[in-house]
PDB file of N, CA, C and O in Angstrom:
ATOM      1  N   VAL A   1     -17.432  -4.516 -12.076  1.00  0.00           N
ATOM      2  CA  VAL A   1     -16.702  -4.162 -11.403  1.00  0.00           C
ATOM      3  C   VAL A   1     -14.876  -3.711 -12.777  1.00  0.00           C
ATOM      4  O   VAL A   1     -14.463  -4.545 -13.583  1.00  0.00           O
ATOM      5  N   ASP A   2     -14.513  -2.910 -12.672  1.00  0.00           N
ATOM      6  CA  ASP A   2     -13.361  -2.393 -13.505  1.00  0.00           C
ATOM      7  C   ASP A   2     -12.196  -3.097 -12.622  1.00  0.00           C
ATOM      8  O   ASP A   2     -11.459  -4.020 -12.968  1.00  0.00           O
ATOM      9  N   VAL A   3     -12.231  -2.466 -11.496  1.00  0.00           N
ATOM     10  CA  VAL A   3     -10.655  -2.827 -10.539  1.00  0.00           C
ATOM     11  C   VAL A   3     -11.586  -3.049  -9.191  1.00  0.00           C
ATOM     12  O   VAL A   3     -12.674  -2.520  -8.963  1.00  0.00           O
ATOM     13  N   ALA A   4     -10.900  -3.924  -8.412  1.00  0.00           N
ATOM     14  CA  ALA A   4     -10.977  -4.232  -7.558  1.00  0.00           C
ATOM     15  C   ALA A   4      -9.663  -4.324  -6.929  1.00  0.00           C
ATOM     16  O   ALA A   4      -8.786  -5.080  -7.347  1.00  0.00           O
ATOM     17  N   ILE A   5      -9.487  -3.286  -5.577  1.00  0.00           N
ATOM     18  CA  ILE A   5      -8.353  -3.590  -5.000  1.00  0.00           C
ATOM     19  C   ILE A   5      -8.584  -4.088  -3.211  1.00  0.00           C
ATOM     20  O   ILE A   5      -9.031  -3.484  -2.236  1.00  0.00           O
ATOM     21  N   ARG A   6      -8.174  -5.115  -3.362  1.00  0.00           N
ATOM     22  CA  ARG A   6      -8.529  -5.705  -1.853  1.00  0.00           C
ATOM     23  C   ARG A   6      -7.057  -5.340  -1.114  1.00  0.00           C
ATOM     24  O   ARG A   6      -6.046  -5.228  -1.808  1.00  0.00           O
ATOM     25  N   ALA A   7      -7.014  -5.146   0.502  1.00  0.00           N
ATOM     26  CA  ALA A   7      -5.924  -4.654   1.448  1.00  0.00           C
ATOM     27  C   ALA A   7      -6.627  -5.124   3.148  1.00  0.00           C
ATOM     28  O   ALA A   7      -7.673  -4.624   3.561  1.00  0.00           O
ATOM     29  N   LYS A   8      -6.144  -5.733   3.622  1.00  0.00           N
ATOM     30  CA  LYS A   8      -6.466  -5.934   5.257  1.00  0.00           C
ATOM     31  C   LYS A   8      -6.203  -4.425   5.852  1.00  0.00           C
ATOM     32  O   LYS A   8      -5.073  -4.120   5.473  1.00  0.00           O
ATOM     33  N   GLN A   9      -6.638  -3.592   6.450  1.00  0.00           N
ATOM     34  CA  GLN A   9      -6.177  -3.080   7.049  1.00  0.00           C
ATOM     35  C   GLN A   9      -6.799  -2.885   8.589  1.00  0.00           C
ATOM     36  O   GLN A   9      -8.024  -2.849   8.707  1.00  0.00           O
ATOM     37  N   ALA A  10      -6.024  -2.772   9.660  1.00  0.00           N
ATOM     38  CA  ALA A  10      -6.147  -3.289  10.934  1.00  0.00           C
ATOM     39  C   ALA A  10      -6.946  -4.209  11.141  1.00  0.00           C
ATOM     40  O   ALA A  10      -7.638  -4.261  12.158  1.00  0.00           O
ATOM     41  N   GLY A  11      -6.972  -5.115  10.165  1.00  0.00           N
ATOM     42  CA  GLY A  11      -6.970  -6.288  10.747  1.00  0.00           C
ATOM     43  C   GLY A  11      -8.273  -6.632   9.884  1.00  0.00           C
ATOM     44  O   GLY A  11      -8.373  -7.801   9.511  1.00  0.00           O
ATOM     45  N   HIS A  12      -9.070  -5.919   9.604  1.00  0.00           N
ATOM     46  CA  HIS A  12     -10.329  -5.928   8.209  1.00  0.00           C
ATOM     47  C   HIS A  12      -9.807  -5.597   6.637  1.00  0.00           C
ATOM     48  O   HIS A  12      -8.987  -4.781   6.218  1.00  0.00           O
ATOM     49  N   GLU A  13     -10.538  -6.466   6.049  1.00  0.00           N
ATOM     50  CA  GLU A  13     -11.274  -6.182   4.606  1.00  0.00           C
ATOM     51  C   GLU A  13     -11.227  -4.973   5.035  1.00  0.00           C
ATOM     52  O   GLU A  13     -11.504  -4.419   6.098  1.00  0.00           O
ATOM     53  N   VAL A  14     -10.518  -4.403   3.247  1.00  0.00           N
ATOM     54  CA  VAL A  14     -10.870  -2.992   2.947  1.00  0.00           C
ATOM     55  C   VAL A  14     -11.080  -3.394   1.643  1.00  0.00           C
ATOM     56  O   VAL A  14     -10.136  -4.110   1.310  1.00  0.00           O
ATOM     57  N   ILE A  15     -12.045  -3.236   0.573  1.00  0.00           N
ATOM     58  CA  ILE A  15     -12.092  -3.155  -0.758  1.00  0.00           C
ATOM     59  C   ILE A  15     -12.468  -1.906  -1.629  1.00  0.00           C
ATOM     60  O   ILE A  15     -13.620  -1.486  -1.520  1.00  0.00           O
ATOM     61  N   VAL A  16     -11.842  -1.449  -2.247  1.00  0.00           N
ATOM     62  CA  VAL A  16     -11.993  -0.268  -3.303  1.00  0.00           C
ATOM     63  C   VAL A  16     -12.220  -0.581  -4.374  1.00  0.00           C
ATOM     64  O   VAL A  16     -11.661  -1.633  -4.686  1.00  0.00           O
ATOM     65  N   SER A  17     -12.928  -0.048  -5.272  1.00  0.00           N
ATOM     66  CA  SER A  17     -14.182  -0.726  -6.397  1.00  0.00           C
ATOM     67  C   SER A  17     -13.592   0.464  -7.321  1.00  0.00           C
ATOM     68  O   SER A  17     -13.492   1.572  -6.793  1.00  0.00           O
ATOM     69  N   VAL A  18     -13.292   0.341  -8.342  1.00  0.00           N
ATOM     70  CA  VAL A  18     -13.320   1.367  -9.132  1.00  0.00           C
ATOM     71  C   VAL A  18     -14.393   1.024 -10.647  1.00  0.00           C
ATOM     72  O   VAL A  18     -14.468  -0.049 -11.247  1.00  0.00           O
ATOM     73  N   GLU A  19     -15.123   2.309 -10.960  1.00  0.00           N
ATOM     74  CA  GLU A  19     -15.787   1.190 -12.147  1.00  0.00           C
ATOM     75  C   GLU A  19     -15.587   2.951 -13.662  1.00  0.00           C
ATOM     76  O   GLU A  19     -16.135   4.008 -13.351  1.00  0.00           O
ATOM     77  N   ALA A  20     -15.098   2.894 -14.519  1.00  0.00           N
ATOM     78  CA  ALA A  20     -14.795   3.730 -15.235  1.00  0.00           C
ATOM     79  C   ALA A  20     -15.118   3.662 -16.139  1.00  0.00           C
ATOM     80  O   ALA A  20     -14.975   2.516 -16.567  1.00  0.00           O
ATOM     81  N   VAL A  21     -15.684   4.524 -17.028  1.00  0.00           N
ATOM     82  CA  VAL A  21     -16.049   5.091 -18.227  1.00  0.00           C
ATOM     83  C   VAL A  21     -15.840   5.827 -19.384  1.00  0.00           C
ATOM     84  O   VAL A  21     -15.567   6.981 -19.054  1.00  0.00           O
ATOM     85  N   ASP A  22     -15.842   5.746 -20.102  1.00  0.00           N
ATOM     86  CA  ASP A  22     -15.073   6.438 -21.355  1.00  0.00           C
ATOM     87  C   ASP A  22     -15.722   6.842 -22.466  1.00  0.00           C
ATOM     88  O   ASP A  22     -15.427   6.353 -23.556  1.00  0.00           O
ATOM     89  N   ARG A  23     -16.719   7.812 -22.332  1.00  0.00           N
ATOM     90  CA  ARG A  23     -18.225   7.682 -23.538  1.00  0.00           C
ATOM     91  C   ARG A  23     -17.835   9.282 -24.686  1.00  0.00           C
ATOM     92  O   ARG A  23     -16.683   9.672 -24.873  1.00  0.00           O
ATOM     93  N   SER A  24     -18.512   9.653 -25.020  1.00  0.00           N
ATOM     94  CA  SER A  24     -18.313  11.341 -25.594  1.00  0.00           C
ATOM     95  C   SER A  24     -18.767  12.384 -24.880  1.00  0.00           C
ATOM     96  O   SER A  24     -18.407  13.510 -25.222  1.00  0.00           O
ATOM     97  N   ARG A  25     -19.557  12.230 -23.864  1.00  0.00           N
ATOM     98  CA  ARG A  25     -20.306  13.165 -22.825  1.00  0.00           C
ATOM     99  C   ARG A  25     -19.530  12.899 -21.815  1.00  0.00           C
ATOM    100  O   ARG A  25     -18.922  11.831 -21.732  1.00  0.00           O
ATOM    101  N   LYS A  26     -19.449  13.986 -20.790  1.00  0.00           N
ATOM    102  CA  LYS A  26     -19.587  13.804 -19.455  1.00  0.00           C
ATOM    103  C   LYS A  26     -19.988  12.323 -18.614  1.00  0.00           C
ATOM    104  O   LYS A  26     -20.499  11.382 -19.221  1.00  0.00           O
ATOM    105  N   ALA A  27     -19.809  12.294 -17.768  1.00  0.00           N
ATOM    106  CA  ALA A  27     -20.705  11.092 -16.647  1.00  0.00           C
ATOM    107  C   ALA A  27     -21.817  11.920 -16.754  1.00  0.00           C
ATOM    108  O   ALA A  27     -21.742  13.038 -17.264  1.00  0.00           O
ATOM    109  N   ASP A  28     -23.079  11.339 -16.205  1.00  0.00           N
ATOM    110  CA  ASP A  28     -23.664  11.854 -15.822  1.00  0.00           C
ATOM    111  C   ASP A  28     -24.661  11.263 -14.653  1.00  0.00           C
ATOM    112  O   ASP A  28     -24.620  10.044 -14.485  1.00  0.00           O
ATOM    113  N   ARG A  29     -25.489  11.982 -13.892  1.00  0.00           N
ATOM    114  CA  ARG A  29     -26.340  11.548 -12.907  1.00  0.00           C
ATOM    115  C   ARG A  29     -26.968  10.105 -13.166  1.00  0.00           C
ATOM    116  O   ARG A  29     -26.633   9.300 -12.298  1.00  0.00           O
ATOM    117  N   PRO A  30     -27.634   9.695 -13.958  1.00  0.00           N
ATOM    118  CA  PRO A  30     -27.785   8.159 -14.064  1.00  0.00           C
ATOM    119  C   PRO A  30     -26.397   7.042 -13.935  1.00  0.00           C
ATOM    120  O   PRO A  30     -26.226   6.072 -13.198  1.00  0.00           O
ATOM    121  N   TRP A  31     -25.933   7.371 -14.501  1.00  0.00           N
ATOM    122  CA  TRP A  31     -24.833   6.237 -14.692  1.00  0.00           C
ATOM    123  C   TRP A  31     -24.178   6.085 -13.104  1.00  0.00           C
ATOM    124  O   TRP A  31     -23.993   5.034 -12.491  1.00  0.00           O
ATOM    125  N   VAL A  32     -23.755   8.163 -12.433  1.00  0.00           N
ATOM    126  CA  VAL A  32     -23.426   7.872 -11.303  1.00  0.00           C
ATOM    127  C   VAL A  32     -24.505   6.988 -10.155  1.00  0.00           C
ATOM    128  O   VAL A  32     -23.871   6.357  -9.310  1.00  0.00           O
ATOM    129  N   ASP A  33     -25.829   6.901 -10.063  1.00  0.00           N
ATOM    130  CA  ASP A  33     -26.759   6.587  -9.427  1.00  0.00           C
ATOM    131  C   ASP A  33     -26.695   5.004  -9.740  1.00  0.00           C
ATOM    132  O   ASP A  33     -26.538   4.128  -8.889  1.00  0.00           O
ATOM    133  N   SER A  34     -26.862   4.795 -11.256  1.00  0.00           N
ATOM    134  CA  SER A  34     -26.800   2.820 -11.008  1.00  0.00           C
ATOM    135  C   SER A  34     -25.364   2.124 -10.687  1.00  0.00           C
ATOM    136  O   SER A  34     -25.193   1.022 -10.166  1.00  0.00           O
ATOM    137  N   MET A  35     -24.517   2.916 -11.067  1.00  0.00           N
ATOM    138  CA  MET A  35     -23.145   2.842 -10.245  1.00  0.00           C
ATOM    139  C   MET A  35     -22.901   2.308  -8.493  1.00  0.00           C
ATOM    140  O   MET A  35     -22.439   1.329  -7.905  1.00  0.00           O
ATOM    141  N   VAL A  36     -23.518   3.604  -8.159  1.00  0.00           N
ATOM    142  CA  VAL A  36     -24.386   3.529  -6.598  1.00  0.00           C
ATOM    143  C   VAL A  36     -24.777   2.584  -6.513  1.00  0.00           C
ATOM    144  O   VAL A  36     -24.222   1.912  -5.643  1.00  0.00           O
ATOM    145  N   GLY A  37     -25.724   2.008  -7.148  1.00  0.00           N
ATOM    146  CA  GLY A  37     -27.063   1.047  -6.908  1.00  0.00           C
ATOM    147  C   GLY A  37     -25.848  -0.385  -7.026  1.00  0.00           C
ATOM    148  O   GLY A  37     -25.628  -1.385  -6.343  1.00  0.00           O
ATOM    149  N   LYS A  38     -25.513  -0.036  -7.768  1.00  0.00           N
ATOM    150  CA  LYS A  38     -24.830  -1.626  -8.144  1.00  0.00           C
ATOM    151  C   LYS A  38     -24.148  -2.358  -6.860  1.00  0.00           C
ATOM    152  O   LYS A  38     -24.328  -3.477  -6.381  1.00  0.00           O
ATOM    153  N   HIS A  39     -23.294  -1.283  -6.494  1.00  0.00           N
ATOM    154  CA  HIS A  39     -22.205  -1.619  -4.804  1.00  0.00           C
ATOM    155  C   HIS A  39     -22.940  -1.305  -4.036  1.00  0.00           C
ATOM    156  O   HIS A  39     -22.301  -0.684  -3.186  1.00  0.00           O
ATOM    157  N   ALA A  40     -24.061  -1.348  -3.750  1.00  0.00           N
ATOM    158  CA  ALA A  40     -25.108  -0.813  -2.610  1.00  0.00           C
ATOM    159  C   ALA A  40     -25.207  -2.077  -2.185  1.00  0.00           C
ATOM    160  O   ALA A  40     -25.181  -2.253  -0.967  1.00  0.00           O
ATOM    161  N   ASP A  41     -25.368  -3.459  -3.251  1.00  0.00           N
ATOM    162  CA  ASP A  41     -25.185  -5.134  -2.901  1.00  0.00           C
ATOM    163  C   ASP A  41     -23.955  -5.739  -3.206  1.00  0.00           C
ATOM    164  O   ASP A  41     -23.982  -6.838  -3.760  1.00  0.00           O
ATOM    165  N   LEU A  42     -22.656  -5.099  -2.883  1.00  0.00           N
ATOM    166  CA  LEU A  42     -21.166  -5.329  -2.688  1.00  0.00           C
ATOM    167  C   LEU A  42     -20.825  -5.238  -1.354  1.00  0.00           C
ATOM    168  O   LEU A  42     -21.475  -4.696  -0.460  1.00  0.00           O
ATOM    169  N   PRO A  43     -19.318  -6.043  -1.248  1.00  0.00           N
ATOM    170  CA  PRO A  43     -18.745  -5.185  -0.019  1.00  0.00           C
ATOM    171  C   PRO A  43     -17.802  -4.529  -0.112  1.00  0.00           C
ATOM    172  O   PRO A  43     -16.736  -4.687   0.482  1.00  0.00           O
ATOM    173  N   THR A  44     -18.199  -3.385  -1.173  1.00  0.00           N
ATOM    174  CA  THR A  44     -17.365  -2.539  -1.261  1.00  0.00           C
ATOM    175  C   THR A  44     -17.210  -1.772  -0.106  1.00  0.00           C
ATOM    176  O   THR A  44     -18.064  -1.486   0.733  1.00  0.00           O
ATOM    177  N   SER A  45     -15.546  -1.346  -0.168  1.00  0.00           N
ATOM    178  CA  SER A  45     -15.482  -0.155   1.245  1.00  0.00           C
ATOM    179  C   SER A  45     -15.715   1.336   0.906  1.00  0.00           C
ATOM    180  O   SER A  45     -16.263   2.221   1.564  1.00  0.00           O
ATOM    181  N   LYS A  46     -15.204   1.350  -0.175  1.00  0.00           N
ATOM    182  CA  LYS A  46     -14.941   3.403  -0.906  1.00  0.00           C
ATOM    183  C   LYS A  46     -15.332   2.463  -2.599  1.00  0.00           C
ATOM    184  O   LYS A  46     -14.949   1.371  -3.020  1.00  0.00           O
ATOM    185  N   LEU A  47     -16.177   3.445  -3.142  1.00  0.00           N
ATOM    186  CA  LEU A  47     -16.190   3.456  -4.338  1.00  0.00           C
ATOM    187  C   LEU A  47     -15.398   4.400  -5.856  1.00  0.00           C
ATOM    188  O   LEU A  47     -15.754   5.568  -6.018  1.00  0.00           O
ATOM    189  N   VAL A  48     -14.810   4.046  -6.423  1.00  0.00           N
ATOM    190  CA  VAL A  48     -14.122   5.203  -7.370  1.00  0.00           C
ATOM    191  C   VAL A  48     -14.823   5.299  -8.625  1.00  0.00           C
ATOM    192  O   VAL A  48     -14.812   4.352  -9.412  1.00  0.00           O
ATOM    193  N   LEU A  49     -15.435   6.378  -8.869  1.00  0.00           N
ATOM    194  CA  LEU A  49     -15.736   6.817 -10.510  1.00  0.00           C
ATOM    195  C   LEU A  49     -15.097   7.700 -10.992  1.00  0.00           C
ATOM    196  O   LEU A  49     -14.875   8.890 -10.767  1.00  0.00           O
ATOM    197  N   VAL A  50     -14.642   6.450 -12.173  1.00  0.00           N
ATOM    198  CA  VAL A  50     -13.297   7.526 -13.373  1.00  0.00           C
ATOM    199  C   VAL A  50     -14.862   7.748 -14.320  1.00  0.00           C
ATOM    200  O   VAL A  50     -15.963   7.199 -14.355  1.00  0.00           O
ATOM    201  N   ALA A  51     -14.151   8.924 -15.032  1.00  0.00           N
ATOM    202  CA  ALA A  51     -14.754   9.345 -15.927  1.00  0.00           C
ATOM    203  C   ALA A  51     -13.909  10.384 -16.986  1.00  0.00           C
ATOM    204  O   ALA A  51     -13.464  11.487 -16.667  1.00  0.00           O
ATOM    205  N   GLN A  52     -13.822   9.842 -18.123  1.00  0.00           N
ATOM    206  CA  GLN A  52     -12.737   9.835 -19.057  1.00  0.00           C
ATOM    207  C   GLN A  52     -12.913  11.402 -19.769  1.00  0.00           C
ATOM    208  O   GLN A  52     -11.939  12.102 -20.043  1.00  0.00           O
ATOM    209  N   LYS A  53     -14.225  11.780 -19.993  1.00  0.00           N
ATOM    210  CA  LYS A  53     -14.609  12.815 -20.573  1.00  0.00           C
ATOM    211  C   LYS A  53     -15.038  13.908 -18.991  1.00  0.00           C
ATOM    212  O   LYS A  53     -15.350  15.085 -19.167  1.00  0.00           O
ATOM    213  N   GLY A  54     -14.999  13.461 -17.924  1.00  0.00           N
ATOM    214  CA  GLY A  54     -15.258  14.347 -16.338  1.00  0.00           C
ATOM    215  C   GLY A  54     -16.747  13.987 -16.345  1.00  0.00           C
ATOM    216  O   GLY A  54     -17.158  13.354 -17.318  1.00  0.00           O
ATOM    217  N   PHE A  55     -17.624  14.329 -15.345  1.00  0.00           N
ATOM    218  CA  PHE A  55     -19.039  14.844 -14.526  1.00  0.00           C
ATOM    219  C   PHE A  55     -19.506  16.132 -15.019  1.00  0.00           C
ATOM    220  O   PHE A  55     -18.900  17.204 -15.044  1.00  0.00           O
ATOM    221  N   THR A  56     -20.568  15.876 -15.368  1.00  0.00           N
ATOM    222  CA  THR A  56     -21.813  16.858 -15.080  1.00  0.00           C
ATOM    223  C   THR A  56     -21.299  17.374 -13.647  1.00  0.00           C
ATOM    224  O   THR A  56     -20.549  16.835 -12.833  1.00  0.00           O
ATOM    225  N   ARG A  57     -21.924  18.528 -13.630  1.00  0.00           N
ATOM    226  CA  ARG A  57     -22.018  19.139 -12.148  1.00  0.00           C
ATOM    227  C   ARG A  57     -23.222  17.900 -10.901  1.00  0.00           C
ATOM    228  O   ARG A  57     -23.084  17.629  -9.708  1.00  0.00           O
ATOM    229  N   ASP A  58     -23.992  17.580 -11.637  1.00  0.00           N
ATOM    230  CA  ASP A  58     -25.051  16.920 -11.107  1.00  0.00           C
ATOM    231  C   ASP A  58     -24.830  15.741 -10.709  1.00  0.00           C
ATOM    232  O   ASP A  58     -25.341  15.251  -9.702  1.00  0.00           O
ATOM    233  N   ALA A  59     -23.794  14.995 -11.708  1.00  0.00           N
ATOM    234  CA  ALA A  59     -22.897  14.077 -11.304  1.00  0.00           C
ATOM    235  C   ALA A  59     -21.792  14.254 -10.603  1.00  0.00           C
ATOM    236  O   ALA A  59     -22.010  13.871  -9.453  1.00  0.00           O
ATOM    237  N   ARG A  60     -21.126  14.495 -10.680  1.00  0.00           N
ATOM    238  CA  ARG A  60     -19.862  15.005  -9.631  1.00  0.00           C
ATOM    239  C   ARG A  60     -20.841  15.674  -7.814  1.00  0.00           C
ATOM    240  O   ARG A  60     -20.240  15.692  -6.740  1.00  0.00           O
ATOM    241  N   ALA A  61     -22.133  16.061  -7.949  1.00  0.00           N
ATOM    242  CA  ALA A  61     -22.332  16.330  -6.466  1.00  0.00           C
ATOM    243  C   ALA A  61     -23.044  14.640  -5.863  1.00  0.00           C
ATOM    244  O   ALA A  61     -22.951  14.089  -4.766  1.00  0.00           O
ATOM    245  N   ALA A  62     -23.640  14.281  -6.968  1.00  0.00           N
ATOM    246  CA  ALA A  62     -24.304  12.705  -6.787  1.00  0.00           C
ATOM    247  C   ALA A  62     -23.372  11.881  -6.141  1.00  0.00           C
ATOM    248  O   ALA A  62     -23.686  11.080  -5.260  1.00  0.00           O
ATOM    249  N   ALA A  63     -22.384  12.033  -6.502  1.00  0.00           N
ATOM    250  CA  ALA A  63     -21.179  11.323  -6.609  1.00  0.00           C
ATOM    251  C   ALA A  63     -20.760  11.473  -4.936  1.00  0.00           C
ATOM    252  O   ALA A  63     -20.801  10.566  -4.105  1.00  0.00           O
ATOM    253  N   LEU A  64     -20.374  12.808  -4.725  1.00  0.00           N
ATOM    254  CA  LEU A  64     -20.247  13.106  -3.980  1.00  0.00           C
ATOM    255  C   LEU A  64     -21.099  13.187  -2.219  1.00  0.00           C
ATOM    256  O   LEU A  64     -20.677  13.223  -1.064  1.00  0.00           O
ATOM    257  N   ALA A  65     -21.955  13.186  -2.628  1.00  0.00           N
ATOM    258  CA  ALA A  65     -23.340  12.749  -1.758  1.00  0.00           C
ATOM    259  C   ALA A  65     -23.348  11.749  -1.114  1.00  0.00           C
ATOM    260  O   ALA A  65     -23.444  11.525   0.093  1.00  0.00           O
ATOM    261  N   GLN A  66     -23.214  10.991  -2.199  1.00  0.00           N
ATOM    262  CA  GLN A  66     -23.008   9.307  -1.799  1.00  0.00           C
ATOM    263  C   GLN A  66     -21.455   8.458  -1.192  1.00  0.00           C
ATOM    264  O   GLN A  66     -21.206   7.268  -0.997  1.00  0.00           O
ATOM    265  N   ASN A  67     -21.092   9.015  -1.121  1.00  0.00           N
ATOM    266  CA  ASN A  67     -19.611   8.735  -0.596  1.00  0.00           C
ATOM    267  C   ASN A  67     -18.954   8.356  -1.714  1.00  0.00           C
ATOM    268  O   ASN A  67     -18.071   7.523  -1.513  1.00  0.00           O
ATOM    269  N   ALA A  68     -19.133   8.760  -2.989  1.00  0.00           N
ATOM    270  CA  ALA A  68     -18.326   7.853  -3.565  1.00  0.00           C
ATOM    271  C   ALA A  68     -17.106   9.010  -3.985  1.00  0.00           C
ATOM    272  O   ALA A  68     -17.093   9.995  -3.248  1.00  0.00           O
ATOM    273  N   VAL A  69     -16.376   8.992  -4.777  1.00  0.00           N
ATOM    274  CA  VAL A  69     -14.855   9.978  -5.414  1.00  0.00           C
ATOM    275  C   VAL A  69     -14.768   9.786  -6.630  1.00  0.00           C
ATOM    276  O   VAL A  69     -14.278   8.843  -7.252  1.00  0.00           O
ATOM    277  N   PRO A  70     -15.513  11.184  -7.140  1.00  0.00           N
ATOM    278  CA  PRO A  70     -15.188  10.682  -8.618  1.00  0.00           C
ATOM    279  C   PRO A  70     -13.982  11.721  -9.092  1.00  0.00           C
ATOM    280  O   PRO A  70     -13.691  12.880  -8.797  1.00  0.00           O
ATOM    281  N   LEU A  71     -13.518  10.872  -9.836  1.00  0.00           N
ATOM    282  CA  LEU A  71     -12.528  11.313 -10.360  1.00  0.00           C
ATOM    283  C   LEU A  71     -12.676  11.416 -12.471  1.00  0.00           C
ATOM    284  O   LEU A  71     -13.446  10.831 -13.232  1.00  0.00           O
ATOM    285  N   ALA A  72     -11.616  12.367 -12.730  1.00  0.00           N
ATOM    286  CA  ALA A  72     -11.840  12.861 -14.147  1.00  0.00           C
ATOM    287  C   ALA A  72     -10.364  13.434 -14.164  1.00  0.00           C
ATOM    288  O   ALA A  72      -9.912  13.916 -13.125  1.00  0.00           O
ATOM    289  N   PRO A  73      -9.458  13.386 -15.535  1.00  0.00           N
ATOM    290  CA  PRO A  73      -8.617  14.016 -15.690  1.00  0.00           C
ATOM    291  C   PRO A  73      -8.156  15.142 -14.879  1.00  0.00           C
ATOM    292  O   PRO A  73      -7.256  15.336 -14.062  1.00  0.00           O
ATOM    293  N   GLU A  74      -9.057  15.775 -15.382  1.00  0.00           N
ATOM    294  CA  GLU A  74      -9.179  17.429 -14.909  1.00  0.00           C
ATOM    295  C   GLU A  74      -8.603  17.434 -13.346  1.00  0.00           C
ATOM    296  O   GLU A  74      -7.867  18.299 -12.870  1.00  0.00           O
ATOM    297  N   ASP A  75      -9.110  16.279 -12.680  1.00  0.00           N
ATOM    298  CA  ASP A  75      -8.554  16.391 -10.920  1.00  0.00           C
ATOM    299  C   ASP A  75      -7.372  16.201 -10.721  1.00  0.00           C
ATOM    300  O   ASP A  75      -6.890  16.820  -9.773  1.00  0.00           O
ATOM    301  N   LEU A  76      -6.420  15.248 -11.556  1.00  0.00           N
ATOM    302  CA  LEU A  76      -5.079  15.213 -11.672  1.00  0.00           C
ATOM    303  C   LEU A  76      -3.875  16.234 -11.928  1.00  0.00           C
ATOM    304  O   LEU A  76      -3.609  16.657 -13.053  1.00  0.00           O
ATOM    305  N   PRO A  77      -3.400  16.473 -11.146  1.00  0.00           N
ATOM    306  CA  PRO A  77      -2.268  16.888 -11.616  1.00  0.00           C
ATOM    307  C   PRO A  77      -1.724  16.815 -12.774  1.00  0.00           C
ATOM    308  O   PRO A  77      -2.091  15.717 -13.193  1.00  0.00           O
ATOM    309  N   SER A  78      -0.932  17.404 -13.734  1.00  0.00           N
ATOM    310  CA  SER A  78      -0.117  17.119 -14.873  1.00  0.00           C
ATOM    311  C   SER A  78       0.975  16.955 -14.829  1.00  0.00           C
ATOM    312  O   SER A  78       1.605  16.715 -15.858  1.00  0.00           O
TER     313      SER A  78
END
């Protein structure tokens, strides 16, 4: 896990886990699936996947389908 953010919300612990990658190509479906699988055994409340080069269409769809948040520079306002 690259970053873990812990907080208490309404008496419950919430853990936001961030996984980041900076490769020469867009993040692909196997990377998304491996990160989601990794967090299946962790107490992650919300998984945020950050890819410097962005995501392939399939990878972004897979992240969203598995309740993860795909985040790339183009998703942020300038």
